[in-house]
N, C-alpha and C positions, 0 to 999 in steps of 0.2 A: 504494500500500500504506500502511496506517495505521502510525503511529509511536507509541511509548509514552514518556511523560515520567516518569522515575523519580526521586523525591526522597528522600534519606535523612532520616528524621525522628527516629530513635532511635539510640543508641549500640550498637555491637556488643560492647562490653566485657561480659564475663560470658557471652557467647553461645557457642554451639558453634563448633568450628573450621570446620566446613563452611559455616556461615552467614557467618563472617568472610571466608572464601575467596570465597564467592559475591558478597558486597558488593564485594570488590576486583576480581573478574572483571567485574562490571557497570561498574566505574570509579568507585565511590563510596568515598571515604576518610574523610569527616567529615560530621557533621550539617549539613544544608543543601545539600550537594552535589546537583547535578542533572545527569542525563544523558538524552539522547534516543536511543532504540534502535528498530530496526525491530521491528514486531510479528510475531515468529516463535515457533514452539513452544518453541525452546530458551530464548529470553528469558523467555517466560511461565513456564517451569519454574523458572528462576532467581528470578524475582520471587515465585513461590509459596513458594519456600524461605525467603525473608526478608520475607514479607508483613507481619509484625508490626513491621518496622523501617523500611519504606518506604511512601511514598504514590505511587500510580500514576494517571496520567490519559492519555487518548488526545489526540493533537494531529494536525493536518492536515499 
């Protein structure tokens, strides 16, 4: 199964509460943090919520 590498590129300051909560749920706390998650519909939905704050790439 594919995996997604999610990197926080922008700050959540000034963002909506649900976006800040989503970043925290993904495991991102500060700019430059990177997490690798399984490519599942739930994770895709979370990434879509904060797509303007993160960069996503597929890894093997």
